[in-house]
Structures are given as structure tokens and as C-alpha cells.
ZAKETI-232030 format. One record per atom (N, C-alpha, C): residue in three letters; x, y, z. Coordinates in steps of 0.2 Angstrom, whole numbers, plus 5000, padded with zeros to 4 digits. Layout:
<atoms>
AlaXYZ ...
</atoms>
This chain:
<atoms>
Met552050244869 Met552150264876 Met551750214881 Asn552050174885 Asn551750134890 Asn551850154897 Leu551350174900 Leu551350204906 Leu551050164912 Leu551350164917 Leu551050124923 Leu550750174928 Met550150164931 Met549950204936 Met549750154942 Val550050174948 Val550050134954 Val549650164959 Leu549050134961 Leu548650154966 Leu548650114972 Thr548450154978 Thr548450114984 Thr547850064985 Ser547950014989 Ser547449964991 Ser547249974998 His547450035002 His547350045009 His546750085010 Asp546250065014 Asp545650105015 Asp545550125022 Lys545950115027 Lys545850135034 Lys546250195035 Leu545950255038 Leu546250315040 Leu546450305047 Gly547050275048 Gly547350265054 Gly546850225058 Asp546750245065 Asp546250215069 Asp545650255070 Thr545550305066 Thr544950355066 Thr544250315065 Gly544250265062 Gly543650225060 Gly543450255053 Asn543750305050 Asn543550335044 Asn543950295038 Lys543650305032 Lys543950275026 Lys544450325023 Thr544950295019 Thr545350335015 Thr545450295009 Gly545950315004 Gly546050274998 Gly546450324994 Phe546350314987 Phe546650364982 Phe546150424981 Trp546450474979 Trp546050544978 Trp545850544971 Leu545250544969 Leu544950534963 Leu545250584957 Glu545250654959 Glu545550694954 Glu546250684952 Glu546650654957 Glu547350634956 Glu547450574952 Phe546950534951 Phe546950484946 Phe546650504940 Ala546050534940 Ala545650554934 Ala546050604929 Ala546350654932 Ala546650704928 Ala547250684924 Pro547750644928 Pro548250614924 Pro548050564919 Tyr547550524921 Tyr547350474917 Tyr547150494910 Tyr546750554910 Tyr546550584903 Tyr547050624900 Val547550654903 Val548150684900 Val548450624896 Phe548650574899 Phe548950514896 Phe548550484890 Lys547950474892 Lys547450444887 Lys547450484880 Asp547350554882 Asp547250594876 Asp547950604872 Ala548450584875 Ala549150584872 Ala549250524868 Gly548750474868 Gly548850414865 Gly549250354869 Ala549350364875 Ala549750324879 Ala549350254880 Thr549750204881 Thr549450134884 Thr549550144891 Ile548950134895 Ile548950144902 Ile548850074905 Thr549250054910 Thr549149994914 Thr549050024921 Leu548549994925 Leu548350014932 Leu548549954936 Ala548949974942 Ala549149924946 Ala548949944953 Ser548949894958 Ser548849914965 Ser549149854969 Pro549349864975 Pro549649804979 Pro549149744979 Leu548549754980 Leu548049694981 Leu547749674974 Gly547749714969 Gly547449704963 Gly546649724964 Gly546349724958 Gly545649734958 Gly545449814960 Gln544849824962 Gln544649894963 Gln544949924969 Pro545349984968 Pro545650014973 Pro545150054977 Pro545250064984 Pro544750104987 Pro544850184986 Leu544250214985 Leu544150284984 Leu544150324990 Asp544550374991 Asp544450414997 Asp543750444996 Pro543250435001 Pro542650465000 Pro542550535000 Lys543050575003 Lys543050645003 Lys543250674996 Ser543550634992 Ser543750654985 Ser543150644980 Asp542650614983 Asp541950604979 Asp541450654981 Asp541650694986 Asp541250754988 Asp541050804982 Pro540450824981 Pro540350874976 Pro540850934975 Thr541050954981 Thr541551014981 Thr542250994978 Ala542350934977 Ala543050904975 Ala543050884968 Gln542450904964 Gln542450874957 Gln542750924952 Thr542950894947 Thr543350934942 Thr543050914935 Asp543250944929 Asp543050914923 Asp543350844922 Ser543950824925 Ser544150764924 Ser543750704928 Thr543550724934 Thr543150674938 Thr542450674935 His542150724932 His541550714929 His541650674922 Arg542150674919 Arg542250634913 Arg542350564915 Phe542750554921 Phe542850484923 Phe542150454925 Lys541650494928 Lys541050464930 Lys540650444924 Ala540750474918 Ala540350454912 Ala540750404908 Asp541250384910 Asp541750344906 Asp541750264909 Thr541250224906 Thr541250154908 Thr541850114907 Ala542250134902 Ala542850094900 Ala543350114906 Ala543450174907 Ala543950194912 Ala543750164919 Gln543050164921 Gln542850134927 Gln543050054927 Ala542950024922 Ala543049954921 Ala543849934922 Ala544249984919 Ala544949974920 Ala545149984927 Leu544850034930 Leu545050044937 Leu544849984942 Ala544249954940 Ala543949904944 Ala544449834944 Thr544849834939 Thr545249774937 Thr545949784937 Thr546249824942 Thr546949844942 Thr547349774943 Val547949774940 Val548349714941 Val548749714947 Lys548949654950 Lys549349654956 Lys550049684955 Leu550249724959 Leu550849764958 Leu551449714958 Asp551449654961 Asp551949604961 Asp552049574954 Thr551549584949 Thr551549554943 Thr551849594937 Val551949664939 Val552249704934 Val552949714934 Thr553249724928 Thr554049734928 Thr554149804925 Ala554649834928 Ala554849894925 Ala555049894918 Asp555349844915 Asp555549834908 Asp554949854903 Asp554349844906 Asp553749854901 Asp553549924901 Phe553849974905 Phe553550034905 Phe554050094904 Asp553750144901 Asp554250204900 Asp554250254906 Ala553750244910 Ala553750284916 Ala553150264921 Val553250284927 Val552650264932 Val552450324936 Phe551750324937 Phe551450384940 Phe551050354946 Tyr551150394952 Tyr550850374958 Tyr550350434960 Pro549650414959 Pro549150464962 Pro549150464970 Gly548950514973 Gly548950514980 Gly548350504983 Gly548150534988 Gly547650514993 Gly548050494999 His547750485005 His548150465011 His548350395011 Gly547950355007 Gly548150275007 Gly548850255006 Pro549150285001 Pro549850265000 Pro550350275006 Leu550250315010 Leu550650325016 Leu550650265020 Trp550150225020 Trp550150165024 Trp550450105020 Asp550150095014 Asp550350035010 Asp550950045005 Leu550850085000 Leu551350094995 Leu552050124998 Ala552050165003 Ala552650185006 Ala553150135009 Glu552750075011 Glu553150025014 Glu553149955009 Asp552849965004 Asp552749904999 Asp553449884996 Lys553649824997 Lys554349804994 Lys554349804986 Asn553749784983 Asn553749784976 Asn553749854973 Ser553449904977 Ser553449974975 Ser554150004975 Ile554449984981 Ile555150014982 Ile555549984977 Ala555549924975 Ala555949894970 Ala555849924963 Leu555149934962 Leu554949964955 Leu555250034955 Ile555250074960 Ile555550144959 Ile556250144958 Glu556650094962 Glu557350094962 Glu557550074955 Thr557150024952 Thr557349994945 Thr557250044940 Met556650084940 Met556450134935 Met556950184935 Leu557150214941 Leu557650274941 Leu558350254939 Lys558550194941 Lys559150164939 Lys559250154931 Ala558650144928 Ala558550134921 Ala558450204917 Gly558450254921 Gly558350324918 Gly557650334916 Lys557150304919 Lys556450304918 Lys556150354923 Pro555650394921 Pro555350444926 Pro554850404931 Val554950434937 Val554450414942 Val554050484944 Val553450474944 Val553050534946 Val552550524952 Ala552550564957 Ala552150554963 Ala551850624965 Val551150624966 Val550850684967 Val550450684974 Cys550550744978 Cys550150754984 Cys550450714990 His550050664992 His550350614997 His550750564994 Ala550750554988 Ala551150494984 Ala551850504985 Pro552150564985 Pro552850564987 Pro553050534993 Gly552650514997 Gly552750465003 Gly553050405001 Ile552950384994 Ile553250314992 Ile553950324991 Leu554250384992 Leu554950394991 Leu555350384997 Arg554950365003 Arg555250355009 Arg555850305010 His555750255006 His556250195007 His556750185001 Pro556550194995 Pro556950184989 Pro557650214990 Lys558150174987 Lys558850194988 Lys559150194981 Asn559650244980 Asn560050244974 Asn560550184975 Pro560950164970 Pro561350114970 Pro561950124975 Asp562050184977 Asp562550204982 Asp562350204989 Gly561650184990 Gly561350174997 Gly561050234999 Thr561150294996 Thr560750354998 Thr560050354996 Ser559650394999 Ser558950404997 Ser558850424990 Val558350404986 Val558250434980 Val558050504979 Val557850534985 Val557750604985 Val558350644988 His558850614990 His559450654993 His559750694987 Gly559750764989 Gly560050814984 Gly559550824979 Lys558950804979 Lys558450814973 Lys557950864975 Ala557850904970 Ala557250954971 Ala556650924971 Val556250924977 Val555550884977 Val555050934981 Thr554450914980 Thr553850934983 Thr553350884985 Gly552850904989 Gly552350854991 Gly551850884996 Phe551350854998 Phe550850875002 Phe551250915008 Thr551050975010 Thr551451015015 Thr551151005022 Asn551551015027 Asn551351005034 Asn550751055035 Thr550751115032 Thr550151155033 Thr549551135030 Glu549551095024 Glu548951065021 Glu548751015025 Glu549150975028 Glu548950915032 Glu548650945038 Gln548850995041 Gln548551025047 Gln547851055045 Ala547851085039 Ala547151105037 Ala546651055036 Val546850995034 Val546350935034 Val546250895040 Gly546650925046 Gly546550895052 Gly546850825053 Leu547350805049 Leu547650735050 Leu548350735052 Thr548650785054 Thr549350785056 Thr549450735061 Asp549050715066 Asp549150665071 Asp548950595069 Val548650595063 Val548350525061 Val548850495056 Val549150525052 Val549550495047 Val550150465050 Pro550450415047 Pro551050385050 Pro551650425049 Phe551650465044 Phe552250515044 Phe552050575040 Leu552350635040 Leu552150695036 Leu552650695030 Val552350705024 Val552650695018 Val553250755018 Glu553050815020 Glu553550865019 Glu554150845024 Asp554050825030 Asp554550815035 Asp555050755032 Met554650705030 Met555050645027 Met555550665021 Leu555250705017 Leu555650725011 Leu556250765013 Arg556150805018 Arg556750845021 Arg557250805024 Gln556950755029 Gln557450715032 Gln557850665028 Asn557550645022 Asn557950605018 Asn558450645013 Gly558450705014 Gly558950745011 Gly558750785005 Gly558050785004 Gly557750814998 Gly557750884999 Thr557850924993 Thr557850994993 Thr557151014992 Tyr556751024998 Tyr556051024997 Tyr555851104996 Ser555351114992 Ser555051174991 Ser554251174990 Lys553951224991 Lys553151224991 Lys552951294989 Leu552351294987 Leu551951364986 Leu551451364991 Gly551051414991 Gly550451424996 Gly550051354996 Asp549651345001 Asp549251285002 Asp548751284996 Trp548651224993 Trp548251214988 Trp548351244981 Gln548951274980 Gln549151304974 Gln549451244970 Pro549351244963 Pro549651194959 Pro550451204959 Tyr550851154960 Tyr551551164960 Tyr551851094959 Val552351094954 Val552651034951 Val553351044951 Val553751004953 Val554551004953 Val554750944949 Thr555250964944 Thr555550904940 Thr556250914941 Asp556550854943 Asp557350854944 Asp557550784942 Gly557850784936 Gly558050724933 Gly557450684931 Met557450624933 Met556850574932 Met556350574937 Leu556450624942 Leu555950624947 Leu555450684946 Ile554850674946 Ile554350734946 Ile553850724952 Thr553850774956 Thr553350774961 Thr552850834961 Gly552250824964 Gly551750874964 Gly551550884971 Gln551350944973 Gln551150964980 Gln550550944982 Asn550050944978 Asn549350934980 Asn548850914975 Pro548250904976 Pro547750874970 Pro547750924964 Ala547850994965 Ala547851034960 Ala548451024955 Ser548950994958 Ser549650984954 Ser549650914950 Ser549050884950 Ser549050814947 Ser549050824939 Glu548650864937 Glu548650874929 Glu549350904927 Pro549550964930 Pro550250984928 Pro550850934929 Ala550750894934 Ala551250844934 Ala551250794929 Ala550650774926 Ala550550724921 Ala550850754914 Lys550750824914 Lys550950864908 Lys551750864908 Ala552050874914 Ala552750874915 Ala553050814913 Leu552750754914 Leu552950694912 Leu552950684904 Leu552450704901 Leu552450704894 Leu552950744891 Lys553150804894 Lys553650844891 Lys554350814892 Leu554450774898 Leu555050744899 Leu555150684894 Leu554550644893 Leu554650594888 Leu554750614881 Gly554550674880 Gly554650714873 Gly554250674868 
</atoms>
């Protein structure tokens, strides 16, 4: 099982002067689900090298068993510090791709031509694409061969408008994940704020929030059988 995990390289939270990046739990939990299942994992990001960590995800209140495990795992830290550049990876080499969230992807990965092409190629080849929390924002531009959005007519979820409101960033983000998925024709559903919730439709797996990252990774393993 060869899995690709794609992380953001974007570290600016709009023009607030605050930092953003990827959310630690959304990387660490799936990483260990895949690792413990014996998968070979490749980490990539638009710029390569160390992706920026959202400082809020490093807060003591945001820690889980997976993040504690990552903090003690020098091999995983070294792998994360040396992500390959996204434009060097090819869909042919992987069985599936997983996108952790954090606010960063809304700025770079959502608009990244290499990411858009990767998603389109994976789905066309019948290979799963998984995105959690804000990462379903990466589904903004990819199209099916017939020109429709890849989420059109698909059951999807992602970070909710009320969750965005709760973290006070509704007016900071370039777009709202929930609104975008609906506008692109996705059949969007959600549970209460911060509840784990994962939706699988064909080769598309989406998770609502950080708590959904581990269940989304397990849903991928189930899909790959």
C-alpha cells in the first residue's frame, strides 16, 4: 500500500498577522493509522521541506494520543521536515492520497495546479482521495472529464460554517468550505460542531473536523480493502 499525504506550505492567516499551516492531529492520527497498517507513506507539499504547523494545533488542549506519539517519534519528525515537492509526485505511484487540514490549504492547495491535476488523475483512475476538516477546500477546482466539479452530486462533508464562526475566522478565510461544497453541487451533510463525521461516496472520502481525521483514515483502509 503506497499512500501519499499532501500538506500545506502556507503559513499566513490572511492579513491578520497570525500564523497558520496544517493541523497537527489531522496529520498525526492518519499517519499512524497508515503506518500501523504497514503502508509506505510519502509526504509532499507545494514548496517541499518542512510544512508550517498551525500554532493553535500545538496548544496543550489540542493534544491527543497521536500527537504525543508524533512528538516522541524522531523518524516521523524527520519525514515531515523533508516533504517532497508536490510537482515531483505522480499519481501512478500511489494507491490513494490523503489531505490533512488546517487553514493553510484554503490558500495554497485549493488553488495549486499540481494538486488539482493530482486529484483529477487519481479520481479518474479510480483511486481514493481523502480530505479532512478544511482540506475539502482542495476540491474547489478539480473537474470530472465531463467538466463538472468532482463533488457534483457527491455526498460530502467538511469544516462547517458554524465551526468557522466558532473559531472566529469566517471573515478571514478566502472561502467557506461548507458553502463552496454546496455551490459546487455537493450533497453536503454534517453533524454537530466538533463531532467526528466522515462521508464516503465512491472514491471520495471527506471528514468534517479534526476529530474526523482518524475515522477518515480508517475509512480509507476499509475502501482499499
